[in-house]
N, C-alpha and C positions, 0 to 999 in steps of 0.2 A: 670182536668178531668182524671179519672183513665183509664188505658189501659184495653182492652177487655180480655187480658190474665188473669188478676187478677180475673175477674168474672168466667172464665172457669176453673180455677185451681181446683175447687172442683170436677170436672168431670174427672180428670186425673186418679183417682184410681178406677174407676168403673170396675167391672169384668162382663163378659157376664154371662147370666143365665146358669144353669147346663144343660138344654136341648140343648142350642146352642153348648156347649162344647162337649156333647155326639155326636151330629150330625156331628161336625167337625172331631172328632176322627173316627167315622164310615166312613165318606167320605174319609179321609186321608188314612185309612187302605185299603179301596177299590181301591183308586188311585194307591197306592204304591205296594200293594201285590196282589190285585185282590180278596181278601177274603171279603165276605159280613158279616158284623156284624149287629146285631140288637141293638137298643138303650137299650133294656132290659139287654143285656149282658155287658154293660159298666156302671161302677160306678165311680163317680168322688168325691174324698175327698181331699180338699185343692188343691194341685198342682199335685196330683197323680191320675192316671187312673188305675183302677183295671178291669181286663177282666175276666169274668166268662165263659170261653170257654174250649173246650177240648185241650189236650196237643199238638196235631198235629198243630192245627191252632195257638196256643200260641207260639210255637217255631218258626213257620214261621214269625209271627209278630215280635218276639224278634230279629230276624236276621235283620229286616229292621227298627228297632226302631228309629234310628237317622233320617232317611228320613221321617218317619211318624211324628216325632216331628217337623221337619222343615215345613212340609206341614200344620200341625195344626197351627203353628205360622203364616203362610201365610193367612190362613182363618180367624184367630182371631188376627188381628194386635193390636199393643199397648203393654200393659203389658203381660208378659209371663204367660199364664194360665196353661199350662201343662208342667211339667218338667220331669215327669217319667211315664213310662208305666210298670205296674206290672201284 
């Protein structure tokens, strides 16, 4: 009999949908900095998050970038989905 792990191996590389990543980024930014982002202001391409916001909010978020990335990885466990915020 084969082990259960061999059947579940195909699900190891699944990535969450883009909407879930956007929600996680918005929530993490709100938790860390107190800045409210709309999901329309966030674009996800590969492992990068692009923010279409004004420079004041962007610089505030960039100062807390490491904490935001840690918080996103807590919300979306498993494979690292977001590596960079631009």
